[in-house]
C-alpha positions in Angstrom: -24.3 -4.7 4.9 -26.6 -2.2 2.8 -24.7 0.9 4.0 -21.4 -0.8 2.8 -23.0 -1.5 -0.6 -24.2 2.2 -0.8 -20.5 3.7 -0.1 -19.4 1.3 -2.8 -22.0 2.2 -5.4 -21.5 5.9 -4.8 -17.5 5.6 -5.1 -17.8 3.7 -8.3 -20.2 5.9 -9.5 -17.5 8.9 -9.3 -20.2 11.2 -7.8 -19.9 11.5 -4.0 -21.3 14.9 -3.8 -24.7 13.7 -2.8 -22.9 12.5 0.5 -22.5 14.8 3.4 -20.4 14.9 6.7 -19.1 11.4 7.7 -20.2 9.6 4.6 -18.2 11.8 2.6 -15.2 11.0 4.7 -15.7 7.4 4.5 -16.0 7.6 0.6 -13.1 9.8 0.3 -11.1 7.3 2.7 -12.2 4.5 0.4 -10.9 6.3 -2.5 -7.7 7.1 -1.2 -7.0 3.4 -0.2 -8.3 2.2 -3.6 -5.8 4.5 -5.5 -3.0 3.6 -3.0 -3.6 -0.3 -3.6 -3.8 0.5 -7.5 -0.8 2.5 -7.6 1.6 -0.2 -6.0 0.0 -2.9 -7.8 0.6 -1.0 -10.9 4.3 -0.4 -10.1 4.6 -4.3 -9.2 3.0 -5.1 -12.8 5.4 -3.0 -14.6 8.5 -4.4 -12.7 7.7 -7.9 -14.1 5.4 -7.6 -17.0 8.2 -8.4 -19.5 7.4 -5.3 -22.0 11.1 -4.7 -23.3 13.0 -4.8 -20.2 11.2 -4.7 -17.0 11.2 -1.3 -14.9 12.8 -1.7 -11.6 10.1 -0.3 -9.4 11.6 -1.9 -6.2 15.0 0.1 -6.6 12.9 3.3 -7.6 9.9 3.4 -5.6 9.2 0.5 -3.0 12.8 0.3 -1.8 13.3 4.0 -1.1 9.9 4.3 0.7 10.7 1.3 2.9 14.2 3.2 3.6 12.5 6.5 4.3 9.9 4.8 7.0 13.0 3.1 8.6 15.0 6.2 8.9 11.8 8.0 10.1 11.0 5.3 12.7 14.4 5.4 14.3 14.5 9.3 14.3 10.9 9.7 15.7 10.9 6.6 17.8 7.5 5.8 16.4 5.5 4.6 13.4 2.4 6.5 14.4 3.1 9.2 11.6 0.1 11.5 10.9 -2.3 10.6 8.3 -2.5 13.0 6.2 0.3 13.7 4.8 1.7 10.0 5.3 2.1 8.3 3.0 2.9 11.2 0.6 5.2 12.9 3.3 6.4 11.6 6.7 6.5 13.6 9.5 7.0 12.8 13.2 3.9 12.6 15.4 3.6 15.4 18.2 4.0 12.9 20.9 7.2 10.8 20.1 8.0 7.5 21.6 10.8 6.4 23.8 14.1 5.8 22.4 14.8 2.3 21.8 11.3 1.0 21.4 11.4 0.8 17.5 11.6 -2.8 16.5 12.0 -4.6 13.2 8.5 -6.1 13.3 6.7 -2.5 13.9 8.6 -1.3 10.7 7.6 -4.3 8.7 4.2 -4.0 9.9 4.2 -0.3 8.9 5.0 -1.1 5.1 3.2 -4.3 4.9 0.5 -3.1 2.7 2.4 -1.1 0.2 5.1 -4.2 -0.1 2.3 -6.8 -0.5 0.3 -4.8 -3.0 3.7 -4.4 -5.0 4.3 -8.4 -4.8 0.8 -9.0 -6.1 1.6 -6.7 -8.8 4.9 -8.7 -9.8 2.7 -12.0 -9.5 0.2 -10.6 -12.0 2.9 -9.3 -14.4 4.3 -13.0 -14.7 1.0 -14.1 -16.2 1.6 -13.2 -20.0 4.4 -15.6 -20.4 2.2 -18.6 -19.0 -0.9 -17.6 -20.9 1.3 -17.2 -24.2 2.9 -20.6 -23.9 -0.5 -22.1 -22.8 -2.1 -20.7 -26.0 0.5 -22.1 -28.3 0.5 -25.4 -26.7 -3.2 -25.6 -27.3 -3.5 -24.1 -30.6 -0.2 -25.7 -32.0 0.8 -22.2 -33.2 4.2 -20.7 -32.9 3.8 -17.5 -31.0 6.1 -14.5 -32.1 8.1 -14.3 -28.8 11.8 -14.8 -28.6 11.6 -16.3 -25.1 9.3 -18.9 -26.3 11.4 -19.7 -29.2 14.5 -20.0 -26.9 12.4 -22.2 -24.6 11.8 -24.8 -27.5 15.3 -24.6 -28.6 16.5 -25.4 -25.2 14.2 -28.4 -24.9 15.5 -29.6 -28.5 18.9 -29.4 -27.2 18.7 -30.1 -23.5 21.0 -33.3 -23.9 23.9 -31.2 -25.3 23.8 -28.0 -23.1 27.3 -27.2 -21.9 27.1 -23.3 -20.9 26.2 -22.4 -17.2 23.1 -20.1 -18.5 21.7 -23.0 -20.4 22.0 -25.6 -17.5 20.6 -23.0 -15.0 17.4 -22.7 -17.3 17.1 -26.4 -17.6 17.3 -26.5 -14.0 14.4 -24.2 -13.6 12.4 -26.0 -16.2 13.0 -29.2 -14.4 12.4 -28.2 -10.9 9.1 -26.5 -12.0 7.9 -29.8 -14.2 9.0 -32.1 -11.7 8.1 -30.7 -8.2 4.9 -28.8 -9.4 3.6 -26.4 -6.9 6.4 -26.2 -4.7 8.9 -26.0 -7.4 7.0 -23.0 -8.6 6.9 -21.6 -4.9 10.9 -22.1 -4.6 11.5 -20.2 -8.0 9.2 -17.4 -6.9 10.3 -16.8 -3.4 13.8 -15.8 -4.3 15.2 -13.1 -6.5 15.3 -15.1 -9.9 15.8 -13.5 -13.2 14.8 -16.7 -14.8 11.2 -16.8 -13.6 9.8 -16.0 -16.9 11.2 -19.4 -17.9 9.0 -20.9 -15.2 5.9 -19.2 -16.5 6.6 -20.2 -20.0 7.2 -23.8 -18.7 4.2 -23.9 -16.8 2.2 -22.8 -19.7 3.7 -25.3 -22.1 3.1 -28.3 -20.0 -0.4 -27.1 -19.0 0.1 -26.7 -15.5 -3.5 -25.5 -14.0 -3.9 -22.0 -13.7 -4.5 -21.7 -9.9 -1.4 -24.0 -9.3 1.0 -21.6 -11.0 -0.6 -18.3 -9.8 -1.3 -19.3 -6.3 2.5 -20.3 -5.9 3.5 -17.4 -7.6 1.3 -15.1 -5.5 2.6 -16.7 -2.1 6.2 -16.6 -3.3 6.3 -13.2 -4.5 3.6 -11.2 -2.3 4.6 -13.0 1.0 7.8 -14.9 1.3 10.1 -12.9 -1.2 8.5 -9.7 -0.2 9.2 -10.2 3.3 12.9 -11.1 2.5 13.5 -7.7 0.6 11.8 -5.7 3.3 13.7 -7.1 6.2 17.0 -6.5 3.9 16.1 -2.9 3.2 15.1 -2.2 6.9 18.2 -3.6 8.3 20.4 -1.8 5.8 18.8 1.5 6.7 18.7 1.1 10.4 20.2 3.8 12.4 23.4 2.3 13.4 24.0 0.7 10.0 23.5 4.1 8.3 25.9 5.9 10.9 28.5 3.2 10.1 28.2 3.6 6.5 28.7 7.4 6.8 31.5 7.1 9.0 33.0 4.5 6.5 32.6 7.0 3.7 34.4 9.6 5.8 37.3 7.1 6.2 38.2 7.0 2.6 41.6 8.4 2.1 41.7 11.8 0.1 38.1 12.2 -0.9 36.5 10.7 2.4 35.7 14.0 4.1 34.3 15.8 1.1 32.0 12.6 0.2 30.8 12.3 3.8 29.7 15.9 4.2 26.8 15.9 1.4 25.6 12.7 3.1 25.8 14.3 6.5 23.9 17.6 5.4 21.3 15.2 3.8 20.6 13.0 6.6 20.5 16.4 8.8 17.9 17.9 6.3 15.7 14.9 6.7 15.9 14.9 10.3 14.6 18.7 10.2 11.7 17.8 7.9 10.5 15.1 10.2 10.5 17.5 13.2 8.7 20.3 11.0 11.7 22.3 10.7 12.3 22.4 7.1 11.0 26.0 6.7 14.1 27.1 8.8 16.2 26.2 5.6 17.6 23.1 4.1 21.3 22.4 3.6 22.4 22.7 0.1 23.9 19.2 0.3 20.3 17.7 0.0 19.8 19.4 -3.5 22.3 17.7 -5.5 21.6 14.2 -3.8 17.6 14.6 -4.4 18.5 16.0 -8.0 20.5 13.1 -8.8 18.1 10.5 -7.8 15.2 12.5 -9.5 17.1 12.4 -12.8 18.2 8.8 -12.2 14.4 7.8 -12.0 13.6 9.9 -15.0 16.4 8.0 -17.1 15.3 4.5 -16.2 11.8 5.5 -17.0 12.9 6.7 -20.5 15.1 3.8 -20.9 12.0 1.4 -20.0 9.8 3.3 -22.4 12.4 3.0 -25.3 13.0 -0.3 -24.7 9.2 -1.2 -25.2 9.4 0.6 -28.5 12.4 -1.1 -29.7 10.8 -4.3 -28.7 7.7 -3.6 -30.5 9.7 -2.2 -33.3 11.9 -5.7 -33.6 8.7 -7.6 -33.4 6.8 -5.8 -36.3 10.2 -6.2 -38.4 10.3 -9.8 -37.7 6.8 -10.4 -38.6 7.1 -8.2 -41.9 10.3 -10.3 -42.8 8.6 -13.7 -42.2 5.5 -12.4 -44.3 8.0 -11.6 -47.2 9.7 -14.9 -46.9 6.4 -16.6 -47.2 5.5 -14.6 -50.1 8.5 -15.4 -51.9 7.9 -19.1 -51.3 4.7 -19.0 -52.7 5.6 -17.4 -56.0 
């Protein structure tokens, strides 16, 4: 116990230079794991925190990581990738496994930590709407938040709601309010763009914090995360990928020209997994990688701009309200 406390004290002090040999290796390993967990939790928070429009970090980071592990597992017939360089880079172990031994469960187990940390981050990102609505209900003040104002309008016009979107929001609100913990769990366990409404509902009706956060954490970090993992792993399993590439080649006219870059990309990935990338990579990989990198950059820029736009609109609204209140007092 004292040794573990000593390692943690050295780690958080940021000065492990006074350790030598095995002690330093342990501290470096703890630091690496801590940063890895913080990275995935941070991406999860960005995905659901609700600043402007959420950054879809599952599509940009976690999904591709799970897909890469899946493709590598089927190619290497193993998930025992050398560490390092894993998870920064995936290469096959020197002793490859027997073909056909890779199972769905082995791949799920390999990416469980990353996926669960991301899920925990998404649960944490759902807390701001809950705290905002709870504070507004306790203080009696009306927060400067469009979603909360829409929620109050929805409650006022609940009986006259006709359109599908309003009825869907009311259904979520009624489920959370009447069923409680299991209603929140049900909403958090499936891809649900209306879950912010569940957080606002829980805050507005003063649902206990651990009831809300516990159900959200279980739903997002365990149930929903396993559904998403299984979907990605099945989609990128070896036979499905081969069928998709064959289907692209069967498209009349442009099929062969579209199929070739994907075949070259997959072959380049196989060479990298077997330490053969130095022999040269096909040119088809370059533009596919370039395209995905630019997509990531565009979506990150859009996320930043949406935050700036949301803050500017909020500031302009506060200024307008201030001017209106000053005119009324004159």
